[in-house]
PDB file of N, CA, C, O and CB in Angstrom:
ATOM      1  N   MET A   1       3.123   0.857   6.843  1.00  0.00           N
ATOM      2  CA  MET A   1       4.497   0.962   6.426  1.00  0.00           C
ATOM      3  C   MET A   1       4.623   0.994   4.904  1.00  0.00           C
ATOM      4  O   MET A   1       5.376   1.806   4.368  1.00  0.00           O
ATOM      5  CB  MET A   1       5.296  -0.184   6.994  1.00  0.00           C
ATOM      6  N   LEU A   2       3.896   0.122   4.200  1.00  0.00           N
ATOM      7  CA  LEU A   2       3.987   0.099   2.744  1.00  0.00           C
ATOM      8  C   LEU A   2       3.338   1.310   2.094  1.00  0.00           C
ATOM      9  O   LEU A   2       3.641   1.630   0.945  1.00  0.00           O
ATOM     10  CB  LEU A   2       3.352  -1.154   2.212  1.00  0.00           C
ATOM     11  N   ASP A   3       2.450   1.990   2.813  1.00  0.00           N
ATOM     12  CA  ASP A   3       1.804   3.163   2.227  1.00  0.00           C
ATOM     13  C   ASP A   3       2.749   4.354   2.139  1.00  0.00           C
ATOM     14  O   ASP A   3       2.426   5.340   1.477  1.00  0.00           O
ATOM     15  CB  ASP A   3       0.579   3.541   3.036  1.00  0.00           C
ATOM     16  N   GLN A   4       3.905   4.291   2.787  1.00  0.00           N
ATOM     17  CA  GLN A   4       4.875   5.379   2.726  1.00  0.00           C
ATOM     18  C   GLN A   4       5.874   5.207   1.588  1.00  0.00           C
ATOM     19  O   GLN A   4       6.636   6.128   1.292  1.00  0.00           O
ATOM     20  CB  GLN A   4       5.613   5.482   4.038  1.00  0.00           C
ATOM     21  N   ILE A   5       5.882   4.042   0.946  1.00  0.00           N
ATOM     22  CA  ILE A   5       6.788   3.781  -0.163  1.00  0.00           C
ATOM     23  C   ILE A   5       6.122   4.239  -1.459  1.00  0.00           C
ATOM     24  O   ILE A   5       4.978   3.870  -1.723  1.00  0.00           O
ATOM     25  CB  ILE A   5       7.170   2.270  -0.233  1.00  0.00           C
ATOM     26  N   PRO A   6       6.814   5.031  -2.265  1.00  0.00           N
ATOM     27  CA  PRO A   6       6.227   5.431  -3.551  1.00  0.00           C
ATOM     28  C   PRO A   6       5.977   4.211  -4.441  1.00  0.00           C
ATOM     29  O   PRO A   6       6.778   3.276  -4.466  1.00  0.00           O
ATOM     30  CB  PRO A   6       7.150   6.435  -4.276  1.00  0.00           C
ATOM     31  N   LEU A   7       4.870   4.230  -5.161  1.00  0.00           N
ATOM     32  CA  LEU A   7       4.489   3.095  -5.989  1.00  0.00           C
ATOM     33  C   LEU A   7       5.488   2.822  -7.109  1.00  0.00           C
ATOM     34  O   LEU A   7       5.563   1.702  -7.614  1.00  0.00           O
ATOM     35  CB  LEU A   7       3.122   3.328  -6.575  1.00  0.00           C
ATOM     36  N   LEU A   8       6.247   3.827  -7.494  1.00  0.00           N
ATOM     37  CA  LEU A   8       7.219   3.652  -8.567  1.00  0.00           C
ATOM     38  C   LEU A   8       8.308   2.662  -8.194  1.00  0.00           C
ATOM     39  O   LEU A   8       8.870   2.011  -9.075  1.00  0.00           O
ATOM     40  CB  LEU A   8       7.839   4.980  -8.928  1.00  0.00           C
ATOM     41  N   PHE A   9       8.620   2.531  -6.908  1.00  0.00           N
ATOM     42  CA  PHE A   9       9.660   1.600  -6.477  1.00  0.00           C
ATOM     43  C   PHE A   9       9.234   0.143  -6.646  1.00  0.00           C
ATOM     44  O   PHE A   9      10.089  -0.741  -6.705  1.00  0.00           O
ATOM     45  CB  PHE A   9      10.023   1.864  -5.026  1.00  0.00           C
ATOM     46  N   PHE A  10       7.947  -0.121  -6.724  1.00  0.00           N
ATOM     47  CA  PHE A  10       7.481  -1.482  -6.938  1.00  0.00           C
ATOM     48  C   PHE A  10       7.720  -1.934  -8.380  1.00  0.00           C
ATOM     49  O   PHE A  10       7.621  -3.125  -8.677  1.00  0.00           O
ATOM     50  CB  PHE A  10       6.000  -1.590  -6.592  1.00  0.00           C
ATOM     51  N   ALA A  11       8.028  -1.007  -9.265  1.00  0.00           N
ATOM     52  CA  ALA A  11       8.315  -1.357 -10.654  1.00  0.00           C
ATOM     53  C   ALA A  11       9.697  -1.980 -10.803  1.00  0.00           C
ATOM     54  O   ALA A  11       9.925  -2.736 -11.748  1.00  0.00           O
ATOM     55  CB  ALA A  11       8.204  -0.125 -11.539  1.00  0.00           C
ATOM     56  N   LEU A  12      10.613  -1.687  -9.909  1.00  0.00           N
ATOM     57  CA  LEU A  12      11.979  -2.195 -10.035  1.00  0.00           C
ATOM     58  C   LEU A  12      12.068  -3.716 -10.023  1.00  0.00           C
ATOM     59  O   LEU A  12      12.718  -4.277 -10.905  1.00  0.00           O
ATOM     60  CB  LEU A  12      12.823  -1.644  -8.928  1.00  0.00           C
ATOM     61  N   PRO A  13      11.442  -4.422  -9.062  1.00  0.00           N
ATOM     62  CA  PRO A  13      11.503  -5.888  -9.134  1.00  0.00           C
ATOM     63  C   PRO A  13      10.811  -6.452 -10.366  1.00  0.00           C
ATOM     64  O   PRO A  13      11.223  -7.489 -10.887  1.00  0.00           O
ATOM     65  CB  PRO A  13      10.883  -6.488  -7.897  1.00  0.00           C
ATOM     66  N   LEU A  14       9.767  -5.784 -10.837  1.00  0.00           N
ATOM     67  CA  LEU A  14       9.088  -6.247 -12.044  1.00  0.00           C
ATOM     68  C   LEU A  14       9.977  -6.103 -13.271  1.00  0.00           C
ATOM     69  O   LEU A  14       9.985  -6.970 -14.144  1.00  0.00           O
ATOM     70  CB  LEU A  14       7.789  -5.477 -12.248  1.00  0.00           C
ATOM     71  N   ILE A  15      10.722  -5.010 -13.335  1.00  0.00           N
ATOM     72  CA  ILE A  15      11.636  -4.795 -14.454  1.00  0.00           C
ATOM     73  C   ILE A  15      12.727  -5.853 -14.460  1.00  0.00           C
ATOM     74  O   ILE A  15      13.051  -6.411 -15.509  1.00  0.00           O
ATOM     75  CB  ILE A  15      12.256  -3.393 -14.386  1.00  0.00           C
ATOM     76  N   VAL A  16      13.291  -6.130 -13.295  1.00  0.00           N
ATOM     77  CA  VAL A  16      14.352  -7.137 -13.195  1.00  0.00           C
ATOM     78  C   VAL A  16      13.816  -8.513 -13.583  1.00  0.00           C
ATOM     79  O   VAL A  16      14.441  -9.226 -14.367  1.00  0.00           O
ATOM     80  CB  VAL A  16      14.935  -7.174 -11.763  1.00  0.00           C
ATOM     81  N   ALA A  17      12.673  -8.880 -13.041  1.00  0.00           N
ATOM     82  CA  ALA A  17      12.107 -10.194 -13.333  1.00  0.00           C
ATOM     83  C   ALA A  17      11.742 -10.325 -14.808  1.00  0.00           C
ATOM     84  O   ALA A  17      12.023 -11.349 -15.431  1.00  0.00           O
ATOM     85  CB  ALA A  17      10.876 -10.445 -12.464  1.00  0.00           C
ATOM     86  N   PHE A  18      11.126  -9.307 -15.358  1.00  0.00           N
ATOM     87  CA  PHE A  18      10.730  -9.359 -16.766  1.00  0.00           C
ATOM     88  C   PHE A  18      11.935  -9.501 -17.677  1.00  0.00           C
ATOM     89  O   PHE A  18      11.927 -10.324 -18.593  1.00  0.00           O
ATOM     90  CB  PHE A  18       9.943  -8.112 -17.142  1.00  0.00           C
ATOM     91  N   SER A  19      12.970  -8.709 -17.438  1.00  0.00           N
ATOM     92  CA  SER A  19      14.120  -8.754 -18.333  1.00  0.00           C
ATOM     93  C   SER A  19      14.868 -10.082 -18.229  1.00  0.00           C
ATOM     94  O   SER A  19      15.354 -10.594 -19.238  1.00  0.00           O
ATOM     95  CB  SER A  19      15.064  -7.601 -18.027  1.00  0.00           C
ATOM     96  N   LEU A  20      14.966 -10.645 -17.026  1.00  0.00           N
ATOM     97  CA  LEU A  20      15.639 -11.937 -16.887  1.00  0.00           C
ATOM     98  C   LEU A  20      14.850 -13.062 -17.546  1.00  0.00           C
ATOM     99  O   LEU A  20      15.433 -13.915 -18.216  1.00  0.00           O
ATOM    100  CB  LEU A  20      15.861 -12.256 -15.415  1.00  0.00           C
ATOM    101  N   VAL A  21      13.548 -13.075 -17.365  1.00  0.00           N
ATOM    102  CA  VAL A  21      12.723 -14.118 -17.978  1.00  0.00           C
ATOM    103  C   VAL A  21      12.699 -13.961 -19.497  1.00  0.00           C
ATOM    104  O   VAL A  21      12.800 -14.946 -20.227  1.00  0.00           O
ATOM    105  CB  VAL A  21      11.289 -14.075 -17.415  1.00  0.00           C
ATOM    106  N   TYR A  22      12.566 -12.740 -19.965  1.00  0.00           N
ATOM    107  CA  TYR A  22      12.521 -12.494 -21.409  1.00  0.00           C
ATOM    108  C   TYR A  22      13.821 -12.943 -22.074  1.00  0.00           C
ATOM    109  O   TYR A  22      13.790 -13.642 -23.087  1.00  0.00           O
ATOM    110  CB  TYR A  22      12.265 -10.999 -21.695  1.00  0.00           C
ATOM    111  N   GLN A  23      14.950 -12.549 -21.516  1.00  0.00           N
ATOM    112  CA  GLN A  23      16.225 -12.940 -22.112  1.00  0.00           C
ATOM    113  C   GLN A  23      16.526 -14.416 -21.880  1.00  0.00           C
ATOM    114  O   GLN A  23      17.235 -15.035 -22.673  1.00  0.00           O
ATOM    115  CB  GLN A  23      17.351 -12.087 -21.547  1.00  0.00           C
ATOM    116  N   GLY A  24      16.002 -14.976 -20.817  1.00  0.00           N
ATOM    117  CA  GLY A  24      16.184 -16.402 -20.570  1.00  0.00           C
ATOM    118  C   GLY A  24      15.491 -17.266 -21.607  1.00  0.00           C
ATOM    119  O   GLY A  24      15.924 -18.386 -21.878  1.00  0.00           O
ATOM    120  N   THR A  25      14.414 -16.748 -22.190  1.00  0.00           N
ATOM    121  CA  THR A  25      13.741 -17.497 -23.240  1.00  0.00           C
ATOM    122  C   THR A  25      14.429 -17.333 -24.588  1.00  0.00           C
ATOM    123  O   THR A  25      14.145 -18.083 -25.522  1.00  0.00           O
ATOM    124  CB  THR A  25      12.298 -17.061 -23.343  1.00  0.00           C
ATOM    125  N   ARG A  26      15.332 -16.362 -24.700  1.00  0.00           N
ATOM    126  CA  ARG A  26      16.027 -16.104 -25.962  1.00  0.00           C
ATOM    127  C   ARG A  26      17.386 -16.788 -26.052  1.00  0.00           C
ATOM    128  O   ARG A  26      17.883 -17.026 -27.153  1.00  0.00           O
ATOM    129  CB  ARG A  26      16.203 -14.624 -26.148  1.00  0.00           C
ATOM    130  N   SER A  27      17.989 -17.104 -24.920  1.00  0.00           N
ATOM    131  CA  SER A  27      19.331 -17.673 -24.918  1.00  0.00           C
ATOM    132  C   SER A  27      19.426 -18.748 -23.839  1.00  0.00           C
ATOM    133  O   SER A  27      18.580 -18.827 -22.949  1.00  0.00           O
ATOM    134  CB  SER A  27      20.398 -16.572 -24.692  1.00  0.00           C
ATOM    135  N   GLU A  28      20.459 -19.566 -23.930  1.00  0.00           N
ATOM    136  CA  GLU A  28      20.646 -20.625 -22.949  1.00  0.00           C
ATOM    137  C   GLU A  28      21.882 -20.419 -22.087  1.00  0.00           C
ATOM    138  O   GLU A  28      22.021 -21.084 -21.061  1.00  0.00           O
ATOM    139  CB  GLU A  28      20.735 -21.951 -23.644  1.00  0.00           C
ATOM    140  N   LYS A  29      22.780 -19.525 -22.465  1.00  0.00           N
ATOM    141  CA  LYS A  29      24.022 -19.316 -21.731  1.00  0.00           C
ATOM    142  C   LYS A  29      23.850 -18.171 -20.735  1.00  0.00           C
ATOM    143  O   LYS A  29      23.367 -17.095 -21.088  1.00  0.00           O
ATOM    144  CB  LYS A  29      25.189 -19.021 -22.702  1.00  0.00           C
ATOM    145  N   MET A  30      24.248 -18.414 -19.493  1.00  0.00           N
ATOM    146  CA  MET A  30      24.025 -17.440 -18.430  1.00  0.00           C
ATOM    147  C   MET A  30      24.737 -16.100 -18.659  1.00  0.00           C
ATOM    148  O   MET A  30      24.124 -15.063 -18.409  1.00  0.00           O
ATOM    149  CB  MET A  30      24.473 -18.022 -17.125  1.00  0.00           C
ATOM    150  N   PRO A  31      25.990 -16.062 -19.118  1.00  0.00           N
ATOM    151  CA  PRO A  31      26.605 -14.743 -19.353  1.00  0.00           C
ATOM    152  C   PRO A  31      25.853 -13.924 -20.405  1.00  0.00           C
ATOM    153  O   PRO A  31      25.739 -12.704 -20.284  1.00  0.00           O
ATOM    154  CB  PRO A  31      28.058 -14.917 -19.789  1.00  0.00           C
ATOM    155  N   THR A  32      25.350 -14.591 -21.418  1.00  0.00           N
ATOM    156  CA  THR A  32      24.577 -13.898 -22.446  1.00  0.00           C
ATOM    157  C   THR A  32      23.257 -13.389 -21.879  1.00  0.00           C
ATOM    158  O   THR A  32      22.839 -12.269 -22.173  1.00  0.00           O
ATOM    159  CB  THR A  32      24.317 -14.826 -23.640  1.00  0.00           C
ATOM    160  N   ILE A  33      22.613 -14.203 -21.078  1.00  0.00           N
ATOM    161  CA  ILE A  33      21.346 -13.803 -20.465  1.00  0.00           C
ATOM    162  C   ILE A  33      21.549 -12.573 -19.584  1.00  0.00           C
ATOM    163  O   ILE A  33      20.775 -11.619 -19.665  1.00  0.00           O
ATOM    164  CB  ILE A  33      20.750 -14.964 -19.637  1.00  0.00           C
ATOM    165  N   LEU A  34      22.575 -12.589 -18.749  1.00  0.00           N
ATOM    166  CA  LEU A  34      22.808 -11.468 -17.833  1.00  0.00           C
ATOM    167  C   LEU A  34      23.172 -10.192 -18.578  1.00  0.00           C
ATOM    168  O   LEU A  34      22.687  -9.113 -18.239  1.00  0.00           O
ATOM    169  CB  LEU A  34      23.912 -11.817 -16.846  1.00  0.00           C
ATOM    170  N   ALA A  35      24.021 -10.310 -19.589  1.00  0.00           N
ATOM    171  CA  ALA A  35      24.437  -9.117 -20.334  1.00  0.00           C
ATOM    172  C   ALA A  35      23.260  -8.492 -21.076  1.00  0.00           C
ATOM    173  O   ALA A  35      23.076  -7.275 -21.058  1.00  0.00           O
ATOM    174  CB  ALA A  35      25.553  -9.468 -21.326  1.00  0.00           C
ATOM    175  N   ARG A  36      22.482  -9.325 -21.715  1.00  0.00           N
ATOM    176  CA  ARG A  36      21.346  -8.790 -22.470  1.00  0.00           C
ATOM    177  C   ARG A  36      20.218  -8.326 -21.551  1.00  0.00           C
ATOM    178  O   ARG A  36      19.481  -7.404 -21.901  1.00  0.00           O
ATOM    179  CB  ARG A  36      20.820  -9.841 -23.439  1.00  0.00           C
ATOM    180  N   SER A  37      20.074  -8.944 -20.395  1.00  0.00           N
ATOM    181  CA  SER A  37      19.010  -8.510 -19.487  1.00  0.00           C
ATOM    182  C   SER A  37      19.325  -7.153 -18.878  1.00  0.00           C
ATOM    183  O   SER A  37      18.410  -6.380 -18.596  1.00  0.00           O
ATOM    184  CB  SER A  37      18.799  -9.543 -18.378  1.00  0.00           C
ATOM    185  N   VAL A  38      20.596  -6.848 -18.670  1.00  0.00           N
ATOM    186  CA  VAL A  38      20.955  -5.509 -18.182  1.00  0.00           C
ATOM    187  C   VAL A  38      20.569  -4.466 -19.223  1.00  0.00           C
ATOM    188  O   VAL A  38      20.040  -3.407 -18.885  1.00  0.00           O
ATOM    189  CB  VAL A  38      22.475  -5.421 -17.862  1.00  0.00           C
ATOM    190  N   ARG A  39      20.839  -4.772 -20.496  1.00  0.00           N
ATOM    191  CA  ARG A  39      20.460  -3.846 -21.565  1.00  0.00           C
ATOM    192  C   ARG A  39      18.944  -3.686 -21.633  1.00  0.00           C
ATOM    193  O   ARG A  39      18.442  -2.582 -21.848  1.00  0.00           O
ATOM    194  CB  ARG A  39      21.001  -4.337 -22.919  1.00  0.00           C
ATOM    195  N   THR A  40      18.222  -4.778 -21.451  1.00  0.00           N
ATOM    196  CA  THR A  40      16.761  -4.718 -21.465  1.00  0.00           C
ATOM    197  C   THR A  40      16.239  -3.909 -20.285  1.00  0.00           C
ATOM    198  O   THR A  40      15.282  -3.148 -20.431  1.00  0.00           O
ATOM    199  CB  THR A  40      16.166  -6.131 -21.440  1.00  0.00           C
ATOM    200  N   MET A  41      16.864  -4.068 -19.105  1.00  0.00           N
ATOM    201  CA  MET A  41      16.454  -3.284 -17.937  1.00  0.00           C
ATOM    202  C   MET A  41      16.629  -1.796 -18.191  1.00  0.00           C
ATOM    203  O   MET A  41      15.749  -1.000 -17.863  1.00  0.00           O
ATOM    204  CB  MET A  41      17.257  -3.700 -16.701  1.00  0.00           C
ATOM    205  N   ILE A  42      17.749  -1.421 -18.769  1.00  0.00           N
ATOM    206  CA  ILE A  42      18.007  -0.004 -19.054  1.00  0.00           C
ATOM    207  C   ILE A  42      16.985   0.532 -20.053  1.00  0.00           C
ATOM    208  O   ILE A  42      16.465   1.635 -19.881  1.00  0.00           O
ATOM    209  CB  ILE A  42      19.441   0.191 -19.600  1.00  0.00           C
ATOM    210  N   LEU A  43      16.698  -0.239 -21.090  1.00  0.00           N
ATOM    211  CA  LEU A  43      15.710   0.196 -22.074  1.00  0.00           C
ATOM    212  C   LEU A  43      14.315   0.333 -21.469  1.00  0.00           C
ATOM    213  O   LEU A  43      13.583   1.264 -21.802  1.00  0.00           O
ATOM    214  CB  LEU A  43      15.670  -0.779 -23.235  1.00  0.00           C
ATOM    215  N   LEU A  44      13.948  -0.587 -20.585  1.00  0.00           N
ATOM    216  CA  LEU A  44      12.641  -0.496 -19.937  1.00  0.00           C
ATOM    217  C   LEU A  44      12.540   0.731 -19.032  1.00  0.00           C
ATOM    218  O   LEU A  44      11.507   1.399 -19.000  1.00  0.00           O
ATOM    219  CB  LEU A  44      12.369  -1.758 -19.129  1.00  0.00           C
ATOM    220  N   VAL A  45      13.612   1.023 -18.301  1.00  0.00           N
ATOM    221  CA  VAL A  45      13.602   2.200 -17.424  1.00  0.00           C
ATOM    222  C   VAL A  45      13.484   3.475 -18.258  1.00  0.00           C
ATOM    223  O   VAL A  45      12.741   4.388 -17.900  1.00  0.00           O
ATOM    224  CB  VAL A  45      14.885   2.244 -16.548  1.00  0.00           C
ATOM    225  N   ILE A  46      14.218   3.534 -19.370  1.00  0.00           N
ATOM    226  CA  ILE A  46      14.137   4.714 -20.240  1.00  0.00           C
ATOM    227  C   ILE A  46      12.738   4.849 -20.832  1.00  0.00           C
ATOM    228  O   ILE A  46      12.189   5.950 -20.885  1.00  0.00           O
ATOM    229  CB  ILE A  46      15.186   4.629 -21.370  1.00  0.00           C
ATOM    230  N   LEU A  47      12.166   3.746 -21.271  1.00  0.00           N
ATOM    231  CA  LEU A  47      10.812   3.783 -21.833  1.00  0.00           C
ATOM    232  C   LEU A  47       9.788   4.221 -20.794  1.00  0.00           C
ATOM    233  O   LEU A  47       8.927   5.054 -21.076  1.00  0.00           O
ATOM    234  CB  LEU A  47      10.430   2.412 -22.390  1.00  0.00           C
ATOM    235  N   MET A  48       9.883   3.662 -19.595  1.00  0.00           N
ATOM    236  CA  MET A  48       8.937   4.045 -18.543  1.00  0.00           C
ATOM    237  C   MET A  48       9.118   5.501 -18.134  1.00  0.00           C
ATOM    238  O   MET A  48       8.139   6.186 -17.840  1.00  0.00           O
ATOM    239  CB  MET A  48       9.103   3.139 -17.324  1.00  0.00           C
ATOM    240  N   ALA A  49      10.354   5.977 -18.113  1.00  0.00           N
ATOM    241  CA  ALA A  49      10.606   7.386 -17.775  1.00  0.00           C
ATOM    242  C   ALA A  49      10.037   8.305 -18.848  1.00  0.00           C
ATOM    243  O   ALA A  49       9.473   9.353 -18.533  1.00  0.00           O
ATOM    244  CB  ALA A  49      12.119   7.644 -17.604  1.00  0.00           C
ATOM    245  N   ALA A  50      10.180   7.921 -20.101  1.00  0.00           N
ATOM    246  CA  ALA A  50       9.629   8.736 -21.187  1.00  0.00           C
ATOM    247  C   ALA A  50       8.109   8.788 -21.100  1.00  0.00           C
ATOM    248  O   ALA A  50       7.508   9.846 -21.288  1.00  0.00           O
ATOM    249  CB  ALA A  50      10.065   8.181 -22.555  1.00  0.00           C
ATOM    250  N   ILE A  51       7.496   7.659 -20.820  1.00  0.00           N
ATOM    251  CA  ILE A  51       6.031   7.642 -20.675  1.00  0.00           C
ATOM    252  C   ILE A  51       5.604   8.501 -19.485  1.00  0.00           C
ATOM    253  O   ILE A  51       4.606   9.217 -19.565  1.00  0.00           O
ATOM    254  CB  ILE A  51       5.514   6.188 -20.498  1.00  0.00           C
ATOM    255  N   LEU A  52       6.351   8.434 -18.390  1.00  0.00           N
ATOM    256  CA  LEU A  52       6.036   9.252 -17.219  1.00  0.00           C
ATOM    257  C   LEU A  52       6.152  10.737 -17.530  1.00  0.00           C
ATOM    258  O   LEU A  52       5.319  11.532 -17.095  1.00  0.00           O
ATOM    259  CB  LEU A  52       6.955   8.892 -16.058  1.00  0.00           C
ATOM    260  N   VAL A  53       7.179  11.112 -18.276  1.00  0.00           N
ATOM    261  CA  VAL A  53       7.351  12.523 -18.645  1.00  0.00           C
ATOM    262  C   VAL A  53       6.198  12.996 -19.511  1.00  0.00           C
ATOM    263  O   VAL A  53       5.678  14.093 -19.309  1.00  0.00           O
ATOM    264  CB  VAL A  53       8.684  12.734 -19.381  1.00  0.00           C
ATOM    265  N   VAL A  54       5.795  12.180 -20.474  1.00  0.00           N
ATOM    266  CA  VAL A  54       4.685  12.559 -21.352  1.00  0.00           C
ATOM    267  C   VAL A  54       3.396  12.689 -20.545  1.00  0.00           C
ATOM    268  O   VAL A  54       2.636  13.636 -20.747  1.00  0.00           O
ATOM    269  CB  VAL A  54       4.507  11.521 -22.488  1.00  0.00           C
ATOM    270  N   LEU A  55       3.144  11.761 -19.645  1.00  0.00           N
ATOM    271  CA  LEU A  55       1.928  11.836 -18.836  1.00  0.00           C
ATOM    272  C   LEU A  55       1.944  13.038 -17.900  1.00  0.00           C
ATOM    273  O   LEU A  55       0.913  13.682 -17.706  1.00  0.00           O
ATOM    274  CB  LEU A  55       1.754  10.559 -18.030  1.00  0.00           C
ATOM    275  N   GLN A  56       3.089  13.344 -17.325  1.00  0.00           N
ATOM    276  CA  GLN A  56       3.187  14.517 -16.457  1.00  0.00           C
ATOM    277  C   GLN A  56       2.994  15.808 -17.270  1.00  0.00           C
ATOM    278  O   GLN A  56       2.424  16.781 -16.778  1.00  0.00           O
ATOM    279  CB  GLN A  56       4.555  14.537 -15.730  1.00  0.00           C
ATOM    280  N   TRP A  57       3.469  15.799 -18.498  1.00  0.00           N
ATOM    281  CA  TRP A  57       3.325  16.974 -19.347  1.00  0.00           C
ATOM    282  C   TRP A  57       1.872  17.173 -19.770  1.00  0.00           C
ATOM    283  O   TRP A  57       1.406  18.305 -19.897  1.00  0.00           O
ATOM    284  CB  TRP A  57       4.219  16.850 -20.580  1.00  0.00           C
ATOM    285  N   MET A  58       1.155  16.057 -19.988  1.00  0.00           N
ATOM    286  CA  MET A  58      -0.231  16.149 -20.437  1.00  0.00           C
ATOM    287  C   MET A  58      -1.186  16.549 -19.328  1.00  0.00           C
ATOM    288  O   MET A  58      -2.173  17.242 -19.576  1.00  0.00           O
ATOM    289  CB  MET A  58      -0.666  14.838 -21.019  1.00  0.00           C
ATOM    290  N   LEU A  59      -0.901  16.120 -18.109  1.00  0.00           N
ATOM    291  CA  LEU A  59      -1.784  16.432 -16.991  1.00  0.00           C
ATOM    292  C   LEU A  59      -1.456  17.809 -16.437  1.00  0.00           C
ATOM    293  O   LEU A  59      -0.294  18.215 -16.413  1.00  0.00           O
ATOM    294  CB  LEU A  59      -1.666  15.367 -15.887  1.00  0.00           C
ATOM    295  N   PRO A  60      -2.473  18.519 -15.996  1.00  0.00           N
ATOM    296  CA  PRO A  60      -2.202  19.881 -15.453  1.00  0.00           C
ATOM    297  C   PRO A  60      -1.480  19.850 -14.135  1.00  0.00           C
ATOM    298  O   PRO A  60      -1.188  20.902 -13.566  1.00  0.00           O
ATOM    299  CB  PRO A  60      -3.494  20.652 -15.279  1.00  0.00           C
TER     300      PRO A  60
END
């Protein structure tokens, strides 16, 4: 069953967890943590997409 799921979907929980933990170490207030973690999630997705595009472009 898990072999039918694309590996890219496993990155989503890692992105969420990383951004929440990272912002949690920077602030103590929950609204600030949530707002900044959403921004961090978006930046991580954009960065990973850019890296994927470059790798797809480099490979034949």
